[in-house]
TILO-865759 format. One line per 10 residues: number of its first residue (from 1); their letters; for each residue z, y, x of N, C-alpha, C, O. Coordinates in nm, 4 decimals, padded with zeros to 6 digits. Atoms other than C-alpha are relative to their C-alpha. Example, Ala and Ser with C-alpha at 12.3 -4.5 7.8 and 13.67 -1.06 7.14 Angstrom:
! TILO-865759
1> AS> 00.0000,-00.1190,00.0890,00.7800,-00.4500,01.2300,00.0000,00.1200,00.0900,00.0665,00.1181,00.1936 ~ -00.0060,-00.1190,-00.0820,00.7140,-00.1060,01.3670,00.0730,00.1090,-00.0770,00.0899,00.2198,-00.0261;
//
This chain:
! TILO-865759
1> MQQGRPLGRL> -00.1131,-00.0553,-00.0718,10.9404,07.7116,-06.4744,00.1269,-00.0326,-00.0767,00.1339,-00.0166,-00.1986 ~ -00.1260,00.0367,00.0615,11.2924,07.5966,-06.5394,00.1044,00.1029,00.0400,00.1597,00.0986,00.1499 ~ -00.0931,-00.1071,-00.0315,11.5152,07.8979,-06.5582,00.1406,-00.0403,-00.0380,00.1628,-00.1212,-00.1281 ~ -00.1395,00.0188,00.0341,11.8895,07.8977,-06.5588,00.0527,-00.1384,00.0318,00.1562,-00.1776,-00.0220 ~ -00.0487,00.1318,-00.0373,11.9229,07.5515,-06.4036,00.1305,00.0154,00.0757,00.1490,00.1123,00.1493 ~ -00.1272,-00.0078,-00.0727,12.2714,07.4790,-06.2730,-00.0231,-00.0015,00.1505,-00.1105,-00.0725,00.2002 ~ 00.0155,-00.0084,-00.1439,12.3123,07.5651,-05.9066,00.0256,-00.1330,00.0690,-00.0257,-00.1556,00.1786 ~ -00.0242,00.1316,-00.0571,12.4397,07.2122,-05.8415,-00.1278,-00.0799,00.0168,-00.1357,-00.1674,00.1031 ~ 00.1276,00.0707,-00.0090,12.0844,07.0910,-05.8974,-00.0900,00.0584,00.1081,-00.1972,00.0042,00.1350 ~ 00.0788,-00.0628,-00.1060,11.9571,07.3203,-05.6221,-00.0306,-00.0991,00.1124,-00.1402,-00.0983,00.1683;
11> LYDQQFWWAI> 00.0188,00.0983,-00.1071,12.0040,07.0386,-05.3704,-00.1106,-00.0998,-00.0303,-00.1649,-00.1617,00.0613 ~ 00.1024,00.0961,00.0398,11.7571,06.8263,-05.5671,-00.1311,00.0668,-00.0402,-00.2230,00.0002,-00.0879 ~ 00.1175,-00.0766,00.0406,11.5000,07.0995,-05.6289,-00.1067,-00.0065,00.1091,-00.0899,00.0526,00.2158 ~ 00.1055,00.0152,-00.0997,11.1793,07.0070,-05.4459,-00.0634,00.1343,00.0373,-00.0969,00.1563,00.1537 ~ 00.0593,-00.1314,-00.0300,11.0402,07.3614,-05.4749,00.0869,00.0782,00.0973,00.0358,00.1455,00.1869 ~ -00.0926,-00.0682,-00.0902,11.3503,07.4988,-05.3049,-00.0130,-00.0558,00.1411,-00.0193,00.0207,00.2374 ~ 00.0118,00.0618,-00.1320,11.3214,07.2486,-05.0183,-00.1347,00.0288,00.0642,-00.1423,00.0465,00.1857 ~ 00.1304,-00.0381,-00.0543,10.9495,07.3205,-04.9793,00.0046,00.1427,00.0527,-00.0524,00.1720,00.1577 ~ -00.0125,-00.1391,-00.0446,11.0340,07.6908,-04.9540,00.0733,00.0068,00.1339,00.0401,00.0901,00.2183 ~ -00.0710,00.0050,-00.1276,11.2760,07.6072,-04.6727,-00.0891,-00.0584,00.1090,-00.0946,-00.0058,00.2201;
21> LVAPLVLLLI> 00.0828,00.0670,-00.1001,11.0346,07.3734,-04.4953,-00.1175,00.0851,00.0484,-00.1594,00.0728,00.1635 ~ 00.1146,-00.0822,-00.0420,10.7497,07.6259,-04.4909,00.0431,00.1299,00.0675,-00.0420,00.2052,00.1147 ~ -00.0479,-00.1248,-00.0621,10.9699,07.9082,-04.3558,-00.0564,00.0212,00.1393,-00.1073,00.1298,00.1672 ~ 00.0564,-00.0241,-00.1340,10.8636,07.8548,-03.9933,-00.1504,00.0284,-00.0040,-00.2000,00.1104,00.0732 ~ 00.1443,-00.0225,00.0095,10.4974,07.8392,-04.0949,-00.0316,00.1393,-00.0527,-00.1238,00.2049,-00.0043 ~ 00.0202,-00.1341,00.0560,10.5209,08.1572,-04.3014,00.0254,00.1051,00.1072,-00.0528,00.1990,00.1224 ~ -00.0332,-00.0965,-00.1032,10.6878,08.3433,-04.0173,-00.0988,-00.0044,00.1161,-00.1287,00.0989,00.1759 ~ 00.1038,00.0099,-00.1029,10.4345,08.2105,-03.7663,-00.1257,00.0733,-00.0451,-00.1872,00.1461,00.0328 ~ 00.1179,-00.0675,00.0535,10.1533,08.3319,-03.9897,00.0177,00.1518,00.0031,-00.0734,00.2243,00.0432 ~ -00.0273,-00.1445,-00.0031,10.3134,08.6754,-04.0250,-00.0091,00.0520,00.1434,-00.0667,00.1581,00.1676;
31> SLIAPELPFV> 00.0025,-00.0469,-00.1383,10.3586,08.6996,-03.6482,-00.1405,-00.0030,00.0594,-00.1704,00.0743,00.1504 ~ 00.1388,00.0019,-00.0465,09.9920,08.6062,-03.5926,-00.0800,00.1163,-00.0588,-00.1651,00.1745,00.0085 ~ 00.0704,-00.1106,00.0655,09.8696,08.8659,-03.8420,00.0481,00.1344,00.0548,-00.0314,00.2257,00.0772 ~ -00.0604,-00.1247,-00.0493,10.1081,09.1354,-03.7169,00.0845,-00.0318,00.1224,00.2064,-00.0444,00.1114 ~ -00.0732,00.0452,-00.1185,10.2026,09.0452,-03.3582,00.1014,00.0995,00.0563,00.1892,00.0610,00.1336 ~ -00.0971,-00.0980,-00.0488,10.3901,09.3686,-03.2907,00.1352,-00.0285,-00.0649,00.1461,-00.0334,-00.1874 ~ -00.1318,00.0360,00.0522,10.7588,09.2855,-03.3261,00.0613,00.1132,-00.0807,00.0457,00.2304,-00.0466 ~ -00.0636,-00.1039,00.0808,10.9534,09.4670,-03.5951,00.1209,00.0614,00.0691,00.1548,00.1769,00.0435 ~ -00.1155,-00.0514,-00.0716,11.2540,09.5049,-03.3686,00.0320,-00.0953,00.1132,-00.0202,-00.2066,00.1196 ~ -00.0484,00.0833,-00.1093,11.4192,09.3708,-03.0587,00.1491,-00.0151,-00.0209,00.2209,00.0834,-00.0386;
41> IEPTYRQLAL> -00.1427,00.0230,00.0233,11.7566,09.2100,-03.1008,00.0720,-00.0265,00.1306,00.0119,-00.0686,00.2294 ~ -00.0875,00.0382,-00.1097,12.0424,09.1702,-02.8619,00.0834,-00.1148,-00.0539,00.1575,-00.0977,-00.1507 ~ -00.0671,00.1173,00.0574,12.1815,08.8210,-02.9114,00.1516,-00.0009,00.0226,00.2045,-00.0889,00.0905 ~ -00.1455,-00.0009,-00.0015,12.5465,08.9189,-02.9442,00.0480,-00.0616,-00.1300,-00.0284,-00.0717,-00.2260 ~ -00.0546,00.0580,00.1235,12.7723,08.7590,-03.2016,-00.0085,00.0986,-00.1157,-00.0361,00.0607,-00.2295 ~ 00.0072,-00.1027,00.1045,12.7800,09.0844,-03.3918,-00.1415,00.0101,-00.0573,-00.1598,00.0131,-00.1790 ~ 00.1396,-00.0051,00.0438,12.3984,09.1049,-03.4038,-00.0381,-00.1245,-00.0794,-00.1058,-00.1154,-00.1818 ~ 00.0307,00.1252,00.0701,12.3732,08.7398,-03.5056,00.0602,-00.0006,-00.1404,-00.0067,-00.0369,-00.2371 ~ -00.0652,-00.0033,00.1312,12.6237,08.7826,-03.7875,-00.0693,00.0991,-00.0926,-00.0893,00.0713,-00.2109 ~ 00.0681,-00.1013,00.0796,12.4502,09.0973,-03.9060,-00.1351,-00.0519,-00.0493,-00.1667,-00.0422,-00.1678;
51> FLILAPLLEE> 00.1360,00.0432,00.0315,12.1010,08.9478,-03.8958,-00.0032,-00.1258,-00.0864,-00.0887,-00.1388,-00.1740 ~ 00.0048,00.1278,00.0716,12.1851,08.6022,-04.0296,00.0757,-00.0001,-00.1315,00.0362,-00.0696,-00.2252 ~ -00.0836,00.0101,00.1204,12.4517,08.6678,-04.2904,00.0095,00.1317,-00.0760,-00.0218,00.1373,-00.1949 ~ -00.0258,-00.1249,00.0709,12.5295,09.0286,-04.3703,-00.1262,00.0630,-00.0579,-00.1272,00.1021,-00.1746 ~ 00.1241,-00.0608,00.0502,12.1726,09.1630,-04.3987,-00.0578,-00.0785,-00.1179,-00.0899,-00.0178,-00.2200 ~ 00.0517,00.0728,00.1168,12.0484,08.8777,-04.6232,00.0904,00.0134,-00.1231,00.0415,00.0267,-00.2353 ~ -00.0927,-00.0106,00.1132,12.3620,08.8983,-04.8381,-00.0139,00.1351,-00.0694,-00.0292,00.1415,-00.1914 ~ 00.0087,-00.1339,00.0597,12.3447,09.2752,-04.8892,-00.1381,00.0259,-00.0612,-00.1488,00.0833,-00.1696 ~ 00.1350,-00.0208,00.0538,11.9661,09.2790,-04.9337,-00.0222,-00.0799,-00.1276,-00.0822,-00.0290,-00.2223 ~ 00.0188,00.0805,00.1211,11.9720,08.9957,-05.1865,00.0834,00.0531,-00.1164,00.0365,00.0540,-00.2302;
61> LAFRGWLQGY> -00.0803,-00.0593,00.1081,12.2571,09.1517,-05.3845,-00.0668,00.1257,-00.0538,-00.0715,00.1472,-00.1749 ~ 00.0625,-00.1252,00.0427,12.0758,09.4860,-05.3906,-00.1354,-00.0240,-00.0662,-00.1610,00.0269,-00.1753 ~ 00.1364,00.0137,00.0503,11.7181,09.3717,-05.4422,-00.0117,-00.1062,-00.1087,-00.0606,-00.0774,-00.2180 ~ 00.0142,00.1054,00.1018,11.7361,09.0389,-05.6246,00.1090,00.0097,-00.1058,00.0836,-00.0146,-00.2238 ~ -00.1086,-00.0090,00.0968,12.0741,09.0929,-05.7860,-00.0124,00.1209,-00.0911,-00.0273,00.1072,-00.2126 ~ 00.0005,-00.1201,00.0812,12.0672,09.4511,-05.8993,-00.1411,00.0392,-00.0456,-00.1647,00.0504,-00.1659 ~ 00.1312,-00.0543,00.0347,11.7017,09.5655,-05.8877,-00.0842,-00.0970,-00.0821,-00.1377,-00.0595,-00.1864 ~ 00.0794,00.0963,00.0770,11.5259,09.2486,-06.0010,00.0662,-00.0286,-00.1342,-00.0024,-00.0487,-00.2344 ~ -00.0703,00.0164,00.1269,11.7942,09.2016,-06.2642,-00.0286,00.1166,-00.0948,-00.0481,00.0969,-00.2148 ~ 00.0324,-00.1186,00.0806,11.7310,09.5565,-06.3852,-00.1430,-00.0102,-00.0540,-00.1659,00.0094,-00.1733;
71> FWRTRLARQR> 00.1394,00.0132,00.0441,11.3531,09.5027,-06.3959,-00.0160,-00.1126,-00.1021,-00.0965,-00.1028,-00.1947 ~ 00.0102,00.1146,00.0906,11.4035,09.1699,-06.5706,00.0376,00.0391,-00.1429,-00.0135,-00.0184,-00.2390 ~ -00.0437,-00.0414,00.1339,11.5733,09.3471,-06.8608,-00.1006,00.0902,-00.0706,-00.0825,00.1210,-00.1885 ~ 00.1025,-00.0816,00.0641,11.2653,09.5618,-06.9269,-00.1112,-00.0900,-00.0532,-00.1401,-00.1944,00.0053 ~ 00.1042,00.0812,00.0635,10.9892,09.4295,-07.1514,-00.1213,-00.0173,00.0914,-00.1763,-00.1271,00.1012 ~ 00.1161,00.0057,-00.0882,10.7105,09.5118,-06.9061,00.0200,-00.1030,00.1117,-00.0720,-00.1783,00.1436 ~ -00.0246,00.0867,-00.1147,10.8721,09.3186,-06.6214,00.0098,-00.1470,-00.0372,00.0101,-00.2314,00.0523 ~ -00.0015,00.1408,00.0403,10.8911,08.9969,-06.8250,-00.1392,-00.0611,00.0018,-00.1547,-00.1818,-00.0166 ~ 00.1356,00.0531,-00.0107,10.5162,08.9652,-06.7905,-00.0110,-00.0784,00.1295,00.0691,-00.0608,00.2213 ~ 00.0144,00.0884,-00.1153,10.3910,08.7120,-06.5392,-00.1401,00.0018,00.0563,-00.2377,00.0257,-00.0148;
81> VGNISAANIA> 00.1254,00.0284,-00.0678,10.1177,08.6597,-06.2867,00.0191,-00.1424,00.0520,00.0832,-00.1632,00.1550 ~ -00.0280,00.1399,-00.0309,10.1097,08.2811,-06.2743,00.1461,-00.0283,-00.0290,00.1945,-00.0033,-00.1394 ~ -00.1435,00.0279,00.0147,10.4696,08.1725,-06.2182,00.0882,00.1109,00.0551,00.2100,00.0950,00.0636 ~ -00.0745,-00.1105,-00.0609,10.5721,08.5052,-06.0648,00.0198,00.1112,-00.1029,-00.0761,00.1596,-00.1630 ~ -00.0292,-00.1065,00.0968,10.7459,08.7622,-06.2835,-00.0391,00.1359,00.0562,-00.0380,00.1576,00.1774 ~ 00.0290,-00.1375,-00.0414,10.6440,09.1251,-06.2748,00.1250,00.0635,00.0610,00.1147,00.1489,00.1490 ~ -00.1247,-00.0488,-00.0596,11.0120,09.1958,-06.2009,00.0060,-00.0394,00.1471,00.0472,00.0404,00.2312 ~ 00.0021,00.0493,-00.1375,10.9756,08.9861,-05.8854,-00.1028,00.0779,00.0832,-00.0739,00.1166,00.1965 ~ 00.1051,-00.0723,-00.0720,10.6502,09.1588,-05.7848,00.0452,00.1421,00.0325,00.0286,00.1888,00.1452 ~ -00.0471,-00.1378,-00.0223,10.7996,09.5073,-05.8292,00.1128,00.0025,00.1029,00.1148,00.0880,00.1915;
91> TSALFALSHT> -00.1115,00.0064,-00.0944,11.1173,09.4099,-05.6440,-00.0502,-00.0310,00.1405,-00.0048,00.0296,00.2375 ~ 00.0534,00.0379,-00.1312,10.9200,09.2467,-05.3612,-00.0757,00.1153,00.0651,-00.0697,00.1325,00.1869 ~ 00.0704,-00.1163,-00.0543,10.7033,09.5569,-05.3213,00.1004,00.1003,00.0567,00.0801,00.1537,00.1657 ~ -00.1028,-00.0929,-00.0485,11.0128,09.7751,-05.2888,00.0745,-00.0572,00.1205,00.1108,00.0160,00.2125 ~ -00.0644,00.0677,-00.1131,11.1740,09.5193,-05.0567,-00.0844,00.0172,00.1265,-00.0314,00.0508,00.2324 ~ 00.0900,-00.0160,-00.1148,10.8700,09.5298,-04.8262,-00.0010,00.1451,00.0480,00.0054,00.1717,00.1681 ~ -00.0014,-00.1420,-00.0378,10.8624,09.9091,-04.8339,00.1297,00.0388,00.0695,00.1296,00.1213,00.1609 ~ -00.1291,-00.0327,-00.0628,11.2311,09.9213,-04.7448,00.0049,-00.0453,00.1455,00.0828,00.0083,00.2245 ~ 00.0007,00.0479,-00.1377,11.1531,09.7303,-04.4256,-00.0842,00.0877,00.0937,-00.0832,00.0679,00.2152 ~ 00.0830,-00.0862,-00.0848,10.9141,10.0002,-04.3033,00.0835,00.0958,00.0847,00.0326,00.1520,00.1818;
101> YSGPLLWSLL> -00.0846,-00.0899,-00.0789,11.2086,10.2054,-04.1745,00.0317,-00.0589,00.1375,00.0638,00.0147,00.2307 ~ -00.0463,00.0621,-00.1249,11.2775,09.9500,-03.8994,-00.1096,-00.0668,00.0812,-00.0805,-00.1302,00.1826 ~ 00.1018,00.0688,-00.0766,10.9410,09.8270,-03.7834,-00.1404,00.0431,-00.0342,-00.1612,00.1334,-00.1151 ~ 00.1410,-00.0323,00.0235,10.5624,09.8366,-03.7783,-00.0379,-00.0184,-00.1475,00.0126,-00.1079,-00.2152 ~ 00.0382,-00.0003,00.1409,10.3981,09.9033,-04.1140,-00.0564,-00.1343,-00.0461,-00.0126,-00.1870,-00.1484 ~ 00.0619,00.1256,00.0432,10.1849,09.5879,-04.1312,00.1014,-00.1128,-00.0072,00.1037,-00.1870,-00.1053 ~ -00.1012,00.1050,-00.0005,10.4712,09.3557,-04.0363,00.0937,00.0171,-00.1196,00.1261,-00.0791,-00.1892 ~ -00.0919,-00.0278,00.1102,10.6988,09.5228,-04.2879,-00.0622,-00.0325,-00.1345,00.0043,-00.0879,-00.2220 ~ 00.0661,00.0279,00.1276,10.4442,09.4962,-04.5671,-00.0219,-00.1491,-00.0210,-00.0234,-00.1955,-00.1350 ~ 00.0156,00.1446,00.0134,10.3897,09.1267,-04.4933,00.1284,-00.0697,-00.0443,00.1249,-00.1846,-00.0885;
111> VFFPSLVFGY> -00.1277,00.0514,00.0499,10.7578,09.0743,-04.5758,-00.0080,-00.0212,-00.1518,00.0725,-00.0945,-00.2092 ~ 00.0213,00.0152,00.1445,10.6316,09.1023,-04.9354,-00.0123,-00.1475,-00.0401,00.0395,-00.1869,-00.1447 ~ 00.0270,00.1382,00.0389,10.5256,08.7357,-04.9342,00.1235,-00.0898,00.0030,00.1465,-00.1620,-00.0940 ~ -00.1258,00.0749,00.0103,10.8553,08.5717,-04.8354,00.0897,00.0536,-00.1114,00.1628,-00.0221,-00.1753 ~ -00.0797,-00.0591,00.1066,11.0184,08.8153,-05.0758,-00.0363,-00.0573,-00.1367,00.0509,-00.0768,-00.2214 ~ 00.0415,00.0634,00.1264,10.8129,08.6679,-05.3601,00.0651,-00.1371,-00.0165,00.1034,-00.1757,-00.1270 ~ -00.0645,00.1320,00.0034,10.9544,08.3264,-05.2702,00.1477,00.0153,-00.0363,00.1998,-00.0589,-00.1196 ~ -00.1416,-00.0233,00.0314,11.3104,08.4614,-05.2749,00.0164,00.0374,-00.1471,00.1044,-00.0143,-00.2160 ~ -00.0084,-00.0458,00.1387,11.2493,08.6352,-05.6080,-00.0333,-00.1090,-00.1000,00.0257,-00.1142,-00.2080 ~ 00.0341,00.1126,00.0880,11.0884,08.3268,-05.7615,00.1234,-00.0879,-00.0233,00.1504,-00.1292,-00.1360;
121> HRDRYQSVFP> -00.1190,00.0840,00.0147,11.4042,08.1271,-05.6934,00.1146,00.0755,-00.0672,00.2000,00.0142,-00.1313 ~ -00.0991,-00.0786,00.0747,11.6201,08.4118,-05.8212,-00.0283,-00.0104,-00.1497,00.0635,-00.0290,-00.2295 ~ 00.0372,00.0167,00.1409,11.4272,08.3969,-06.1497,00.0264,-00.1419,-00.0476,00.0772,-00.1625,-00.1578 ~ -00.0110,00.1417,00.0371,11.4311,08.0184,-06.1541,00.1443,-00.0386,-00.0303,00.1701,-00.1144,-00.1238 ~ -00.1411,00.0351,00.0165,11.8097,07.9962,-06.1228,00.0839,00.1095,-00.0653,00.2020,00.0888,-00.0931 ~ -00.0755,-00.1137,00.0533,11.9090,08.3354,-06.2661,00.1253,00.0256,00.0841,00.2338,00.0524,00.0324 ~ -00.1091,-00.0186,-00.0955,12.1239,08.3702,-05.9548,-00.0599,00.0487,00.1316,-00.1736,00.0151,00.1647 ~ 00.0462,-00.0439,-00.1312,12.0940,08.5414,-05.6175,00.0317,-00.1025,00.1082,-00.0191,-00.0909,00.2197 ~ -00.0402,00.0967,-00.1023,12.2477,08.2430,-05.4368,-00.1188,-00.0722,00.0641,-00.1255,-00.0774,00.1869 ~ 00.1147,00.0655,-00.0653,11.9200,08.0492,-05.3846,-00.0815,00.0978,00.0846,-00.1287,00.0613,00.1923;
131> AFVLHLVYNA> 00.0737,-00.1015,-00.0763,11.7478,08.3713,-05.2705,00.0736,00.0326,00.1299,00.0105,00.0489,00.2343 ~ -00.0797,-00.0261,-00.1195,12.0327,08.4395,-05.0268,-00.0156,-00.1131,00.1020,-00.0346,-00.0871,00.2208 ~ 00.0138,00.1146,-00.0904,12.0114,08.0866,-04.8804,-00.1389,00.0010,00.0650,-00.1513,-00.0188,00.1858 ~ 00.1358,-00.0058,-00.0548,11.6333,08.1164,-04.8409,-00.0147,00.1137,00.1003,-00.0740,00.0956,00.2067 ~ 00.0078,-00.1157,-00.0885,11.6637,08.4614,-04.6851,00.0702,-00.0315,00.1324,00.0182,00.0004,00.2394 ~ -00.0731,00.0385,-00.1193,11.9231,08.3299,-04.4404,-00.0834,-00.0972,00.0844,-00.0905,-00.0816,00.2063 ~ 00.0823,00.0976,-00.0719,11.6949,08.0360,-04.3464,-00.1201,00.0684,00.0649,-00.1516,00.0411,00.1807 ~ 00.1161,-00.0703,-00.0560,11.3915,08.2629,-04.2989,00.0421,00.0871,00.1185,-00.0271,00.0917,00.2202 ~ -00.0488,-00.0806,-00.1123,11.5955,08.4993,-04.0814,00.0379,-00.0885,00.1188,00.0125,-00.0518,00.2335 ~ -00.0370,00.0924,-00.1078,11.7307,08.2027,-03.8811,-00.1244,-00.0521,00.0711,-00.1249,-00.0635,00.1937;
141> CWLTWLLCSG> 00.1256,00.0444,-00.0618,11.3765,08.0747,-03.8224,-00.0601,00.1109,00.0855,-00.1066,00.0857,00.1966 ~ 00.0543,-00.1133,-00.0744,11.2631,08.4203,-03.7138,00.0815,00.0227,00.1279,00.0244,00.0422,00.2353 ~ -00.0861,-00.0204,-00.1154,11.5616,08.4610,-03.4818,-00.0223,-00.1098,00.1039,-00.0306,-00.0809,00.2233 ~ 00.0241,00.1119,-00.0916,11.5055,08.1156,-03.3297,-00.1320,00.0179,00.0733,-00.1390,-00.0001,00.1948 ~ 00.1310,-00.0217,-00.0613,11.1388,08.1904,-03.2683,00.0078,00.1151,00.1006,-00.0463,00.1060,00.2108 ~ -00.0110,-00.1177,-00.0862,11.2239,08.5288,-03.1196,00.0735,-00.0344,00.1291,00.0287,00.0017,00.2379 ~ -00.0797,00.0339,-00.1181,11.4890,08.3915,-02.8843,-00.0703,-00.1040,00.0866,-00.0690,-00.0926,00.2091 ~ 00.0659,00.1057,-00.0771,11.2920,08.0818,-02.7813,-00.1282,00.0474,00.0681,-00.1667,-00.0054,00.1724 ~ 00.1251,-00.0473,-00.0590,10.9741,08.2742,-02.7120,00.0227,00.1024,00.1101,-00.0703,00.1382,00.1823 ~ -00.0291,-00.0971,-00.1041,11.1487,08.5203,-02.4851,-00.0506,00.1397,-00.0316,-00.0566,00.2250,00.0569;
151> LNS> 00.0544,-00.1308,00.0368,11.0071,08.8151,-02.6796,00.1077,00.1050,-00.0196,00.0766,00.2222,-00.0406 ~ -00.1058,-00.0971,00.0242,11.3448,08.9776,-02.7169,00.0402,00.0768,00.1256,00.1268,00.1641,00.1195 ~ -00.0410,-00.0700,-00.1233,11.3643,09.0931,-02.3550,-00.0834,00.1226,00.0246,-00.0623,00.1928,00.1236;
//
C-alpha cells in the first residue's frame, strides 16, 4: 500500500480506476442480494444535487475525514486485515449502520462493502477526496440504474 501519494497521481492509479469500473457491478450485486429499494427518489434538480454531491461530500467529510481520521490516530486501529485498516473497518461498520435510518436493514448493511473501498482509498491517499469521488460515482451509478429501470415510480 502506498500511502500519502500525491493526489495528482490519482488519475494514474489503476486501483482507483478499477474501483470506479466495478461500481455498477457492486451495485447490481447489492440490488440482487437486497432487492427492496432503500428509498424512492424524485428526480428533481434539488434531489439530484443532494444525492450526487451534497450527501457524498458530507458523509465522506464526517466518516472518512473525521471518524476514520480519529480511528487512525489510535494504536488499535492501525492494525490491518489484509490491506484494510481496522480504522476503515470500524468506520465502514458505522457508515453502514447510519444508513439503516433510511432504508431496509439488509440493503443498508451491504453498504459496508462499497464503504470499505472508499475507506481504502482514503487511507491510501490520506485524503477524503478520492473517497468523495468514488462515493459520487457509486451514487451516480445507483441513480442511473434506478431511473433507467423505472423503479422510482
